[in-house]
PLY file of the C-alpha trace (Angstrom):
ply
format ascii 1.0
element vertex 129
property float x
property float y
property float z
element edge 128
property int vertex1
property int vertex2
end_header
140.05 129.12 144.21
137.66 132.40 144.30
140.20 135.75 143.84
139.25 137.61 146.37
138.51 141.56 146.21
139.24 144.84 148.10
136.03 146.46 149.33
135.57 149.42 151.20
132.45 151.60 152.10
131.90 154.60 154.16
129.15 156.97 154.75
129.90 160.17 153.68
129.26 163.66 154.89
128.85 165.34 151.65
125.99 165.82 149.06
126.52 163.20 145.97
127.40 166.02 143.38
130.49 166.79 145.72
131.74 163.21 145.82
131.31 162.51 142.11
133.78 165.47 141.70
136.03 163.83 143.78
136.04 160.35 142.08
135.57 161.72 138.27
138.18 164.25 138.19
141.81 164.58 138.00
141.96 167.21 140.12
139.88 165.73 142.88
141.39 161.55 142.27
144.71 163.87 143.31
143.90 165.35 146.10
142.67 162.36 148.05
144.70 159.42 145.45
147.56 160.28 143.42
147.92 162.07 140.42
146.84 161.07 136.91
145.63 162.30 133.86
142.33 160.92 134.12
139.10 162.08 132.08
135.82 160.94 132.53
135.43 159.76 129.35
134.12 156.36 128.90
137.20 154.09 126.80
139.87 157.02 127.27
143.08 155.96 128.18
145.25 157.84 131.10
147.71 157.48 133.68
147.89 157.00 137.32
151.51 158.55 138.21
152.53 156.50 141.77
155.47 158.13 142.03
158.04 155.56 142.61
156.07 152.22 141.46
156.55 154.79 138.05
153.36 154.68 135.85
150.27 152.72 135.65
148.60 152.69 132.39
144.77 152.74 132.58
141.34 153.00 130.90
138.23 154.13 131.85
135.41 151.33 131.58
132.19 151.95 133.26
130.63 155.67 133.86
127.87 156.48 134.75
127.31 159.50 136.10
126.65 160.60 139.64
126.52 156.80 140.35
129.69 154.78 139.49
133.26 155.41 137.66
135.57 152.02 136.81
138.38 151.96 135.21
140.99 148.96 134.32
144.45 149.57 135.76
147.48 148.10 134.97
147.67 144.95 133.21
145.11 142.95 135.69
143.93 145.19 138.54
140.12 146.78 137.81
139.07 150.03 140.32
135.31 150.74 140.92
134.01 153.79 142.64
129.86 153.43 143.61
128.22 156.15 144.93
124.21 156.16 146.65
122.52 159.73 147.90
120.97 159.15 151.26
119.26 161.53 153.41
120.61 164.50 155.06
122.99 165.68 152.01
125.35 162.46 152.78
126.63 159.67 150.10
127.37 156.08 150.36
130.69 155.10 148.95
131.92 152.18 148.09
135.50 151.49 146.13
136.01 147.67 144.95
139.35 146.69 143.80
138.91 143.60 141.81
141.43 140.97 139.62
143.98 139.85 141.80
145.69 136.87 140.23
148.19 134.46 142.45
151.00 136.91 141.54
149.63 139.84 143.21
148.37 138.43 145.58
151.10 139.10 147.60
150.89 142.18 147.74
146.83 142.41 149.08
147.08 142.56 152.07
149.04 145.91 151.70
147.06 147.07 149.15
143.76 146.57 151.70
145.11 148.40 154.47
145.55 151.44 152.10
142.63 151.74 150.86
141.42 151.07 154.71
143.48 154.34 154.99
142.48 156.70 151.98
139.49 156.04 151.84
138.69 155.83 155.41
140.84 159.21 156.27
142.03 161.09 152.95
138.96 160.61 151.12
136.85 161.54 153.90
138.68 164.67 154.63
139.03 165.59 151.47
135.03 165.95 150.44
134.45 167.36 153.87
136.32 170.26 153.94
0 1
1 2
2 3
3 4
4 5
5 6
6 7
7 8
8 9
9 10
10 11
11 12
12 13
13 14
14 15
15 16
16 17
17 18
18 19
19 20
20 21
21 22
22 23
23 24
24 25
25 26
26 27
27 28
28 29
29 30
30 31
31 32
32 33
33 34
34 35
35 36
36 37
37 38
38 39
39 40
40 41
41 42
42 43
43 44
44 45
45 46
46 47
47 48
48 49
49 50
50 51
51 52
52 53
53 54
54 55
55 56
56 57
57 58
58 59
59 60
60 61
61 62
62 63
63 64
64 65
65 66
66 67
67 68
68 69
69 70
70 71
71 72
72 73
73 74
74 75
75 76
76 77
77 78
78 79
79 80
80 81
81 82
82 83
83 84
84 85
85 86
86 87
87 88
88 89
89 90
90 91
91 92
92 93
93 94
94 95
95 96
96 97
97 98
98 99
99 100
100 101
101 102
102 103
103 104
104 105
105 106
106 107
107 108
108 109
109 110
110 111
111 112
112 113
113 114
114 115
115 116
116 117
117 118
118 119
119 120
120 121
121 122
122 123
123 124
124 125
125 126
126 127
127 128
């Protein structure tokens, strides 16, 4: 069975530099998603503070400034944020959440719906401010 992935793409009304700061700094990520100890350093370990779900260990695995940041999340998930500059100071943002297994598929739809709201509402509102 092919493992599904969550993919959310949105056009943000903000220049790529502003979106990059929102997805590649601890302060930016905390503002639209969750508290963390992220640092944009390839191979760097960090923690996502998931409130009632506890802390999740992560590791930066991809880092291409103004284009892509990716990290392993917990034991099996991988998250990638991809950016593409568009005309008129707009940015295409794509979130890819992969690494689903038979054990975690039970939360796939919950996470899919959660990402929909986080990306389209919270991230969009944050970078538009």
